[in-house]
C-alpha positions in Angstrom: 0.0 0.3 0.0 2.9 2.2 1.2 5.0 1.4 -2.1 1.9 2.2 -4.5 0.9 5.7 -2.5 4.7 6.7 -3.3 4.5 5.6 -6.7 1.5 7.5 -7.3 3.3 10.6 -5.5 6.0 9.7 -7.8 4.3 10.0 -11.0 1.5 13.2 -9.4 5.3 14.6 -8.7 6.8 14.8 -12.7 3.3 16.0 -13.9 3.7 18.3 -11.7 7.4 19.2 -12.9 6.4 18.8 -16.5 3.1 21.0 -16.3 5.2 24.0 -14.6 8.6 23.2 -17.7 7.3 26.4 -19.2 8.4 30.3 -20.6 6.4 33.5 -20.8 8.2 35.7 -24.0 6.9 38.7 -23.8 6.6 41.6 -26.9 5.2 43.9 -28.5 5.3 41.8 -32.0 1.6 41.1 -32.8 -0.5 41.1 -36.0 1.6 41.7 -39.0 4.5 41.2 -37.0 3.3 38.3 -35.3 4.7 35.6 -38.0 8.2 36.1 -37.5 7.8 35.5 -33.5 5.7 32.7 -34.2 8.3 30.9 -36.8 11.2 31.5 -33.6 8.7 29.8 -30.9 7.8 27.0 -33.5 11.7 26.1 -33.7 12.1 26.4 -29.9 9.3 23.9 -29.9 11.4 21.5 -31.8 14.1 21.7 -29.6 12.9 21.5 -26.7 9.1 19.4 -26.4 9.2 19.2 -22.9 8.4 23.2 -22.5 4.9 25.5 -22.8 6.2 28.7 -24.5 3.4 31.4 -23.3 3.3 34.2 -26.3 2.7 37.0 -24.4 2.3 39.8 -27.0 0.8 43.4 -25.8 -0.1 45.0 -29.3 0.9 48.8 -29.3 3.3 50.2 -32.1 7.3 50.5 -31.1 6.5 48.7 -27.8 4.7 51.8 -26.1 2.1 50.0 -24.6 4.2 46.6 -24.1 6.3 49.3 -22.2 4.2 50.2 -19.7 2.5 47.1 -18.7 6.3 45.9 -18.5 7.2 48.3 -16.3 4.0 47.2 -13.7 5.3 43.6 -14.0 9.6 44.5 -13.5 8.1 47.0 -10.1 5.8 44.2 -8.8 8.2 41.3 -9.4 6.5 39.5 -11.5 9.4 39.4 -14.8 8.3 37.7 -17.7 11.1 34.6 -18.3 12.1 36.7 -21.4 11.3 40.0 -22.9 11.7 42.0 -26.0 13.2 45.5 -25.8 15.2 47.7 -27.6 18.9 47.1 -27.1 20.9 49.3 -25.4 20.0 52.1 -23.7 16.3 51.8 -23.2 17.4 48.7 -21.3 20.3 49.2 -19.6 18.7 52.9 -18.6 15.7 51.6 -16.6 15.9 47.6 -15.5 19.8 47.5 -15.9 20.5 50.4 -13.7 17.5 49.3 -11.5 19.6 45.7 -10.8 17.2 43.5 -12.0 18.6 42.0 -15.0 21.5 39.4 -14.9 25.0 40.1 -16.5 25.6 37.6 -19.3 28.8 37.6 -20.3 29.0 34.0 -19.2 26.5 33.4 -21.9 28.8 35.2 -24.7 31.7 33.5 -23.2 30.0 30.0 -23.8 28.5 30.7 -27.4 31.6 32.4 -28.7 29.3 35.6 -29.0 32.7 38.3 -29.2 33.5 36.9 -31.7 30.6 36.9 -34.0 29.3 40.3 -33.5 30.3 43.6 -34.4 32.4 45.0 -31.5 30.4 48.4 -31.5 27.5 46.6 -31.0 28.1 44.2 -27.8 29.6 47.8 -26.6 26.1 49.5 -27.5 25.2 46.4 -25.1 27.5 47.0 -22.2 28.5 48.7 -19.3 31.6 48.5 -17.6 29.6 45.9 -15.3 28.4 43.4 -17.4 26.6 43.0 -21.1 22.9 42.7 -20.5 21.1 41.2 -23.8 21.2 39.0 -26.5 20.5 41.0 -30.1 17.8 38.9 -32.4 18.2 41.4 -35.5 19.1 45.1 -37.0 16.7 47.4 -38.0 17.3 50.5 -39.9 14.9 53.9 -38.9 16.2 55.8 -41.7 14.4 54.8 -44.5 12.0 56.3 -46.7 9.3 53.8 -48.7 7.5 54.4 -52.0 6.1 52.4 -55.1 8.2 52.7 -58.1 5.2 52.9 -60.5 3.5 55.6 -58.6 6.9 58.2 -58.2 7.2 57.5 -62.1 3.6 58.2 -62.8 3.8 61.6 -60.8 7.4 62.5 -62.9 9.1 62.7 -59.5 12.1 61.2 -57.9 13.1 60.1 -54.5 14.4 63.3 -52.9 18.1 63.2 -51.6 17.4 66.1 -49.2 14.7 67.8 -47.0 15.3 71.3 -49.5 14.3 68.7 -52.8 11.2 67.6 -50.8 9.5 70.4 -49.8 10.0 71.7 -53.4 8.8 68.9 -54.9 5.9 68.8 -51.8 3.2 71.3 -53.7 3.3 69.3 -56.9 2.4 66.1 -55.2 -0.3 67.9 -53.4 -1.5 69.0 -56.9 -2.0 65.1 -57.9 -4.2 64.9 -55.0 -1.5 63.0 -53.3 -0.6 63.5 -49.5 3.5 63.7 -50.1 4.3 61.8 -47.1 2.0 59.8 -44.6 2.5 59.3 -40.8 0.7 58.0 -38.1 0.3 58.0 -34.3 2.7 60.3 -32.2 5.7 57.8 -31.8 5.8 57.4 -35.9 5.5 61.1 -35.8 8.9 61.2 -33.5 10.3 58.4 -35.6 9.6 61.0 -38.5 11.6 64.0 -36.2 14.7 61.7 -35.5 15.6 60.9 -39.5 14.4 65.2 -40.3 17.2 65.5 -37.0 19.6 63.6 -38.9 18.9 65.1 -42.3 19.4 68.7 -41.0 22.5 68.6 -39.0 24.3 65.6 -40.0 25.7 62.5 -38.2 28.1 64.2 -36.0 25.7 66.8 -34.9 23.1 63.8 -34.7 25.1 61.9 -32.7 26.3 65.3 -30.4 22.2 65.3 -28.9 23.0 63.0 -26.9 26.3 63.1 -25.3 25.0 67.2 -24.7 28.1 68.4 -26.6 25.1 69.9 -29.3 22.3 71.5 -26.5 19.0 71.1 -27.9 18.9 75.1 -27.8 21.5 76.5 -30.4 20.3 77.5 -33.7 21.8 74.2 -35.6 19.0 71.9 -33.3 16.7 74.7 -33.5 16.7 74.5 -37.0 15.7 70.8 -36.8 12.4 71.8 -35.8 11.7 74.6 -38.6 12.4 72.0 -41.0 10.0 69.8 -39.1 7.5 71.7 -39.1 7.8 72.4 -42.8 8.0 69.0 -43.2 4.6 68.2 -41.6 3.0 70.5 -43.7 3.0 68.2 -46.2 1.5 65.8 -44.1 -2.4 63.8 -44.1 -4.3 65.7 -41.6 -5.9 62.1 -39.7 -2.3 61.1 -38.6 -3.2 60.5 -35.1 -6.1 58.2 -35.9 -3.4 55.8 -38.3 -1.4 52.8 -37.1 2.5 52.7 -39.1 0.6 49.9 -41.0 -2.0 52.3 -42.2 0.5 55.0 -43.1 2.4 52.5 -44.9 -1.0 51.4 -47.1 -1.3 55.0 -48.1 2.0 54.7 -50.0 1.4 51.1 -50.9 -2.7 52.4 -52.3 -1.3 55.5 -54.0 -3.2 57.7 -52.2 0.9 58.5 -50.7 4.0 59.2 -52.4 6.1 58.4 -49.4 6.6 56.9 -45.8 9.3 57.5 -43.5 9.4 54.0 -41.3 11.7 51.8 -40.3 12.2 48.3 -42.1 10.0 46.8 -40.7 7.8 48.4 -43.1 9.8 46.1 -45.4 8.7 42.8 -43.6 5.1 44.0 -43.4 5.2 44.4 -47.5 7.1 41.6 -48.4 5.5 39.0 -45.5 1.7 40.1 -44.6 1.1 42.0 -48.3 3.3 40.1 -50.8 5.2 42.3 -52.8 8.1 42.2 -54.2 11.2 44.6 -53.3 12.0 46.8 -55.9 8.6 46.7 -58.0 5.9 46.3 -55.7 8.3 48.9 -53.0 11.0 50.9 -53.3 13.0 52.4 -50.5 16.2 54.7 -50.2 17.6 56.6 -47.2 15.6 59.0 -45.5 16.7 62.5 -47.2 19.5 63.8 -46.1 20.9 60.2 -44.6 22.3 59.2 -47.7 25.6 56.8 -46.6 24.3 57.2 -42.8 22.4 54.1 -41.3 20.6 55.0 -38.2 20.3 51.6 -36.3 18.2 49.8 -33.9 18.1 46.6 -32.0 15.3 44.0 -31.0 16.9 41.7 -27.8 16.1 39.9 -24.8 17.8 39.5 -21.8 17.9 37.5 -18.3 15.7 39.0 -15.7 16.9 38.5 -12.0 15.2 36.1 -9.6 12.5 34.4 -12.3 11.4 30.4 -12.1 12.3 29.3 -15.3 15.7 30.6 -15.5 17.3 27.6 -17.9 14.6 27.6 -20.0 14.7 31.2 -20.6 18.7 30.6 -21.3 17.5 28.5 -24.4 15.7 30.8 -25.6 18.7 33.4 -25.6 21.2 31.1 -27.4 18.4 30.2 -29.7 17.7 34.2 -31.1 21.5 34.9 -30.7 22.9 32.0 -33.1 22.5 32.1 -36.0 20.0 29.8 -37.2 17.1 31.3 -34.7 18.3 34.9 -36.6 18.2 33.3 -40.0 14.8 32.3 -39.0 13.2 35.4 -37.7 14.7 38.1 -39.8 13.4 37.4 -43.0 9.8 37.2 -41.7 10.2 40.3 -39.9 12.1 42.9 -42.3 15.4 43.0 -40.6 19.1 41.7 -40.3 20.9 39.6 -38.2 23.9 41.0 -36.3 25.4 37.7 -36.4 28.1 37.4 -38.6 27.7 33.8 -39.8 23.8 34.5 -40.9 23.4 33.3 -44.6 22.2 36.8 -46.8 21.1 33.6 -49.0 17.9 33.6 -47.6 17.3 37.1 -47.3 14.9 39.0 -49.9 16.4 42.0 -52.4 15.9 44.5 -49.5 17.4 43.2 -46.9 20.7 42.2 -48.5 21.1 46.0 -49.7 20.5 46.9 -46.0 22.9 44.6 -44.9 25.4 46.0 -47.4 24.5 49.2 -45.9 25.0 48.2 -42.2 28.4 46.9 -42.8 29.6 50.3 -45.4 27.6 53.1 -44.0 28.1 55.5 -40.7 26.0 54.3 -37.7 24.2 56.3 -35.5 21.7 55.1 -32.6 17.5 56.0 -33.5 16.6 58.3 -30.3 12.7 56.5 -30.8 13.9 52.8 -30.3 16.1 53.3 -27.5 19.7 53.2 -28.8 21.1 57.1 -29.1 20.5 58.4 -25.5 19.0 57.6 -21.9 15.5 55.9 -21.5 14.1 58.7 -19.5 15.1 60.9 -21.8 13.4 58.8 -24.8 10.2 58.5 -23.0 9.6 62.7 -22.0 10.5 63.1 -26.2 6.4 62.3 -27.0 6.1 65.3 -24.8 8.1 67.3 -26.6 6.8 66.6 -29.6 3.6 67.1 -28.3 4.2 70.7 -27.2 4.9 71.4 -30.6 2.4 70.0 -32.0 0.8 72.4 -29.6 1.8 75.3 -30.3 4.3 75.4 -33.4 7.4 76.8 -31.5 10.8 75.4 -32.3 11.6 77.4 -29.3 9.5 76.0 -27.0 9.9 72.7 -28.1 14.1 73.1 -27.9 13.4 74.7 -24.3 11.1 71.6 -23.6 13.9 69.1 -24.8 17.1 70.9 -22.8 15.3 71.3 -19.7 14.3 67.3 -20.4 17.9 66.5 -21.1 19.3 68.3 -18.4 16.7 66.2 -15.5 17.6 63.4 -16.5 21.6 64.3 -16.9 21.9 63.3 -21.1 25.5 62.7 -21.7 26.4 61.3 -18.0 
């Protein structure tokens, strides 16, 4: 009787242990960005069939909603096993400084990743105390999207500068077409950083984030003046549109251009089934040819999680060339792993991979690579001040006040 009871207890224990073998993957890759994550999860499930994967996505472009949910969970002592974050200051300036993440130096040594990733990228994810995330991709922020046949029909070409764009804007409007499609607030911030890069150039753009160039400097003030002129060439219903809907305006011919990261290429290729170079075309955003504004989605290792080994296995997969080559062709991004197989990528992604290797590289503000997370979060308020007042001085003063408050560049 006792032996039977012990056997039943052992079976129950093993069943409970199996049921508890899981991993929660928290991200904002929902909807049109979902297939890339689902393909990666499918590979993980093949490799670790005894692990239950909980796909905890939170909808909302650029992670605006997900970051709010994540903050509540992290502060409440309930971290997801693995959460998507923009590599660089977005993670370092929040949960690393709060001592909520594990140093991943040991994993980089185990996997040989010090030789498999560009040194500059590793440095962007590190502090003097360790390495804090594993990148799954590289995205480009400063991309101008269009439909080649539409431009040909309107007799225009992709502009090389913002001055050229503003020159052709009236001609496009005369066709009954919106020159530049934008969407909700964060997509307008996304536009701002491309305008800033085009107006300032790479050196002065970088100086904004080191506090060497104050936001109240005349050169930085000019960014707001140009930005205002560019906004006058955009759609009136921007606040109610997602980034996909803004992209749809270009594809449908009601807008000529859109500036968005190359997840738009994933949307147009994977969801809409368009052929790169035919169904859609691309160029560096005006004034930024030869400069690659980068961002990277990554995962770290939160302290105190129950499923640590399962999470480490997830990190091993997303950090591998195999995992990245499963994920990125669907996502519209390239692999940071130096042994990625470019033959698996379409014409756009092969083009951007070549630019990543040859261009001057600068970080995206809006997507967490350039500046402290506290500044990035409050920049939405700066934009709202500008939209409400139309004053470059008001916006510049607000940006400088926030930069001083958060210790930008320190």
